[in-house]
C-alpha positions in Angstrom: -66.9 30.5 -61.9 -66.1 33.2 -64.4 -62.6 33.5 -63.1 -62.0 29.7 -63.3 -63.5 29.6 -66.8 -61.2 32.4 -67.9 -58.2 30.6 -66.6 -59.2 27.4 -68.4 -59.8 29.3 -71.6 -56.4 30.9 -71.5 -54.8 27.5 -71.0 -56.6 26.1 -74.0 -55.6 29.0 -76.2 -51.9 28.8 -75.3 -52.0 25.0 -75.6 -53.4 25.2 -79.1 -50.3 27.0 -80.2 -47.9 24.7 -78.4 -47.0 27.3 -75.7 -47.3 27.3 -71.9 -49.8 29.6 -70.2 -48.9 32.8 -68.4 -47.3 32.4 -65.0 -50.1 34.1 -63.3 -52.8 31.9 -64.7 -52.7 29.5 -61.8 -52.7 32.3 -59.2 -55.7 34.5 -58.6 -54.9 38.3 -58.9 -51.2 37.5 -59.8 -48.8 39.3 -59.1 -50.6 41.5 -56.6 -51.5 38.6 -54.2 -49.6 35.4 -53.7 -51.1 32.4 -51.9 -47.9 31.5 -50.2 -48.2 27.8 -50.5 -44.5 27.4 -51.2 -43.6 29.5 -48.1 -46.0 27.5 -46.0 -44.6 24.2 -47.2 -41.0 25.3 -46.4 -42.1 26.4 -42.9 -43.8 23.0 -42.5 -40.6 21.2 -43.5 -38.6 23.1 -41.0 -41.1 22.4 -38.2 -41.0 18.7 -39.1 -37.2 18.7 -38.8 -37.3 20.4 -35.5 -39.9 17.9 -34.2 -37.7 14.9 -35.1 -34.6 16.1 -33.2 -33.7 14.4 -29.9 -34.7 16.1 -27.8 -37.3 17.7 -30.0 -37.2 21.5 -30.3 -40.8 21.7 -31.5 -43.9 19.6 -31.0 -46.2 19.3 -33.9 -49.7 20.5 -33.0 -51.7 20.3 -36.2 -51.8 22.9 -38.9 -50.9 25.8 -36.6 -47.2 24.6 -36.6 -46.8 24.4 -40.3 -48.3 27.8 -40.9 -45.8 30.5 -41.7 -45.2 33.4 -39.2 -45.8 36.1 -41.8 -49.0 34.4 -43.2 -50.8 33.3 -40.1 -49.6 35.8 -37.5 -48.8 33.1 -34.9 -45.7 33.7 -32.7 -42.4 32.1 -33.8 -40.5 29.5 -31.9 -38.5 32.0 -29.9 -41.7 33.8 -28.9 -43.3 30.6 -27.8 -40.3 29.7 -25.7 -40.4 33.1 -24.0 -44.1 32.7 -23.5 -43.6 29.3 -21.8 -40.8 30.7 -19.5 -43.1 33.7 -18.6 -45.9 31.2 -17.7 -43.4 29.3 -15.5 -42.4 32.6 -13.8 -46.0 33.6 -13.1 -46.9 30.2 -11.7 -43.8 30.0 -9.5 -44.6 33.4 -8.1 -48.2 32.4 -7.3 -47.0 29.2 -5.6 -44.3 30.9 -3.7 -41.5 29.0 -5.4 -39.0 31.9 -5.6 -36.0 29.7 -6.4 -37.6 28.5 -9.7 -39.0 32.0 -10.3 -35.5 33.4 -10.1 -34.2 30.9 -12.7 -37.0 31.8 -15.1 -36.5 35.5 -14.5 -32.8 35.1 -15.3 -33.7 33.4 -18.6 -36.0 36.2 -19.6 -33.3 38.8 -18.7 -30.8 37.1 -21.0 -33.2 36.5 -23.9 -32.9 38.7 -26.9 -35.5 39.7 -29.5 -34.1 41.1 -32.8 -30.9 41.9 -31.0 -32.5 43.7 -28.1 -33.0 42.5 -24.5 -36.2 42.9 -22.6 -37.1 46.4 -21.4 -37.9 46.0 -17.7 -39.9 49.2 -17.7 -42.6 47.7 -19.9 -45.7 46.8 -18.0 -43.8 47.5 -14.7 -41.8 44.3 -14.9 -38.9 45.8 -13.0 -40.6 45.1 -9.7 -40.5 41.3 -10.1 -36.8 41.1 -9.8 -36.8 42.8 -6.4 -39.5 40.6 -5.0 -37.6 37.5 -6.0 -34.4 38.7 -4.5 -36.1 39.6 -1.3 -37.8 36.3 -0.7 -35.3 33.8 -2.1 -33.2 33.9 1.1 -36.2 33.6 3.3 -37.3 30.5 1.4 -33.9 28.8 1.7 -33.6 29.5 5.4 -37.2 28.9 6.4 -36.1 26.5 9.1 -35.5 29.5 11.3 -39.1 30.6 11.5 -38.5 33.5 13.9 -36.0 35.1 11.6 -38.1 34.5 8.4 -41.0 36.6 9.5 -39.3 39.7 8.3 -37.2 40.3 5.2 -33.7 39.1 5.6 -30.8 41.6 5.7 -29.1 39.9 2.8 -32.2 39.9 0.7 -32.8 43.6 1.4 -29.2 44.5 0.4 -29.6 42.5 -2.9 -32.9 44.3 -3.7 -31.3 47.7 -3.0 -28.4 46.8 -5.3 -30.9 45.7 -7.9 -32.6 49.1 -7.8 -29.3 50.9 -8.0 -28.5 49.0 -11.2 -31.8 49.9 -12.6 -31.0 53.6 -12.0 -27.8 53.2 -14.0 -29.5 51.2 -16.7 -32.4 53.6 -17.2 -31.1 57.0 -16.3 -33.3 60.1 -15.9 -33.9 61.9 -19.1 -35.1 65.5 -19.0 -36.8 65.2 -22.3 -39.0 62.5 -20.9 -39.6 63.4 -17.2 -42.7 61.2 -16.9 -41.0 58.0 -18.2 -40.3 55.2 -15.7 -36.9 55.9 -14.3 -34.8 56.6 -11.2 -37.5 58.6 -9.5 -39.7 55.5 -9.5 -36.9 53.1 -8.7 -35.7 55.0 -5.7 -39.2 55.5 -4.3 -39.8 51.7 -4.5 -36.4 51.0 -2.9 -37.0 53.4 0.1 -40.5 52.0 0.5 -39.1 48.5 0.7 -36.4 49.6 3.0 -38.8 51.3 5.4 -41.1 48.3 5.4 -38.3 46.0 6.3 -37.0 48.1 9.2 -40.5 48.7 10.6 -41.4 45.0 10.3 -38.3 43.9 12.1 -38.9 46.4 14.9 -42.5 45.3 15.4 -41.7 41.6 15.4 -38.8 42.0 17.9 -41.1 44.0 20.3 -43.8 41.4 19.9 -41.3 38.6 20.8 -40.4 40.4 24.0 -44.0 40.8 24.9 -44.7 37.1 24.4 -41.6 36.0 26.3 -42.5 38.2 29.2 -46.0 36.7 29.3 -44.7 33.2 29.3 -42.2 33.9 32.1 -44.9 35.6 34.1 -47.3 32.7 33.8 -44.6 30.1 34.6 -43.2 31.9 37.6 -46.4 33.2 39.0 -46.6 30.5 41.6 -43.9 28.5 43.4 -43.8 24.7 43.7 -45.6 24.8 47.1 -48.4 27.0 45.7 -47.3 30.3 47.1 -47.2 33.4 44.8 -43.8 34.5 43.7 -42.3 37.6 45.3 -42.5 41.0 43.8 -38.8 41.2 43.3 -38.8 38.5 40.6 -41.6 40.3 38.8 -39.8 43.6 39.0 -36.6 42.0 37.7 -38.4 40.5 34.8 -40.0 43.9 33.9 -36.7 45.6 34.2 -35.1 43.1 31.8 -37.9 43.5 29.3 -37.5 47.3 29.5 -33.8 47.0 28.7 -34.4 44.8 25.8 -37.0 47.2 24.4 -34.6 50.0 24.8 -31.9 48.1 22.9 -34.4 47.3 20.1 -35.3 51.0 20.0 -31.6 52.0 19.6 -31.1 49.4 16.8 -34.2 50.6 14.9 -33.1 54.3 15.3 -29.7 53.4 13.7 -31.4 51.7 10.8 -33.8 54.6 10.2 -30.9 57.1 10.4 -29.3 55.1 7.6 -32.4 55.7 5.5 -32.4 59.4 6.3 -28.7 59.7 5.3 -29.3 58.1 2.0 -32.2 60.4 1.3 -30.1 63.4 2.1 -27.5 62.3 -0.4 -30.1 62.1 -3.2 -31.8 65.4 -2.2 -28.5 67.3 -2.6 -28.8 67.1 -6.4 -31.4 67.1 -9.2 -33.8 65.7 -10.2 -34.6 64.6 -6.6 -34.2 68.0 -5.1 -37.1 69.2 -7.2 -39.4 66.2 -6.5 -42.1 66.6 -3.9 -42.4 62.9 -3.2 -38.8 62.7 -2.0 -39.2 65.7 0.3 -42.4 64.3 1.7 -40.7 60.9 2.3 -37.8 62.7 4.1 -40.2 64.5 6.3 -42.0 61.2 7.3 -38.6 59.6 8.0 -37.7 62.6 10.3 -41.0 62.1 12.2 -40.1 58.4 12.6 -36.7 59.4 14.0 -38.4 61.8 16.5 -40.6 58.9 17.8 -37.6 56.6 18.2 -35.6 59.2 20.1 -37.8 58.9 23.1 -35.8 57.0 25.8 -37.4 54.2 27.8 -37.4 55.7 31.3 -37.9 52.3 33.0 -34.7 50.9 31.5 -32.7 53.9 32.4 -34.0 54.1 36.0 -33.0 50.4 36.6 -29.5 50.7 35.1 -28.0 51.1 38.5 -28.5 47.4 39.2 -25.8 46.5 36.7 -23.5 49.0 38.4 -24.3 47.5 41.8 -23.1 44.1 40.7 -19.8 45.4 39.6 -19.1 47.8 42.5 -18.3 46.3 45.9 -18.6 49.7 47.6 -22.0 50.7 46.3 -23.8 50.1 49.6 -21.3 52.4 51.5 -20.9 55.5 49.3 -23.8 55.5 46.9 -21.6 57.0 44.2 -22.7 54.4 41.7 -26.3 55.5 42.0 -25.3 59.2 41.4 -23.2 58.1 38.4 -26.0 56.2 36.7 -28.6 58.8 37.6 -26.4 61.4 35.8 -25.9 59.0 32.9 -29.6 58.5 32.5 -30.3 62.2 32.6 -27.7 62.7 29.9 -29.2 60.0 27.7 -32.7 61.6 28.1 -31.3 65.0 27.3 -29.6 63.7 24.1 -32.9 62.0 23.1 -34.9 65.1 23.6 -32.4 67.1 21.6 -32.5 64.5 18.8 -36.3 64.6 18.8 -36.3 68.4 18.6 -33.8 68.3 15.6 -35.8 65.6 13.8 -39.1 67.6 14.2 -37.3 70.7 12.7 -36.0 68.6 9.8 -39.5 67.2 9.2 -41.0 70.7 9.1 -38.4 71.9 6.6 -38.9 68.8 4.4 -42.6 69.3 4.3 -42.2 72.9 3.3 -39.9 71.8 0.5 -42.5 69.3 -0.6 -45.2 71.9 -0.8 -42.9 74.4 -2.7 -41.9 71.6 -5.2 -45.6 71.0 -6.0 -46.3 74.6 -6.8 -43.1 75.0 -8.8 
């Protein structure tokens, strides 16, 4: 009350002499604090104009819209738009709609705030892009349910390229060794790569097992009720062994690709001094040693193929000798590969321990 009476008294005094009151008389604590009514009114006019556009760029929601950014602390129009896109992204990921999630993610990547694009390392947002790239292809081609159970080759290659771009965009800085950078990106990439190869290998083996069980049940008895002969069962088992052997070879090639890429990185810093990469290399070497074991059943039955193509097999028996030697050579190479892989694993684990103590 005293402040209001003082303001009225000053107005009367200046009015008595035919003069206007001081500019600060109508504002409390002028000029140190300004109420901002004019600023708020201007912001409100802008918001009203945006709301009347077709289509409207802003929807009026009471006094919160007409409140200025600096005064109320509410986010601006751009921040609200980005918040809405982020909400769409999160909901699409939860619902498995990776096509829409990819579009929202692209908008966020192109958005700028004060001339700067989004830093993907903040709050570990960089992992979202890889997940979307991995699962987009599987969602589009979900008609082939058998092929959609593991990550597609195309999606994996896109995710790997995405991680490689992150390495170039956020290079390793020696002054900030603990900052999110290539060490984290490559570990995530190799983890995803290993998961994809292992998942495909497991699913293919499971499919062979299921197919063998179905054939065994359907051919267990003949039409007249008699049991099928042992030759059919052995042929089926031999075929399954050959398919498993081919799956093993394919998986071995894919794992060797992982090992070769790791060797390229471990030839230079900062990866050569990182224990995580050496430990990962040792585990991959152990995986190679396991996949180097040849399926003896498939090799022992390989002479049947040669029998079909050789008309003199029953007379000389040279085909059996040839395939027996070939099987022995294949087993010998597998044993040597396994021995070399175990030696590589031991050396990698030693490097890992020395890197920890360094």
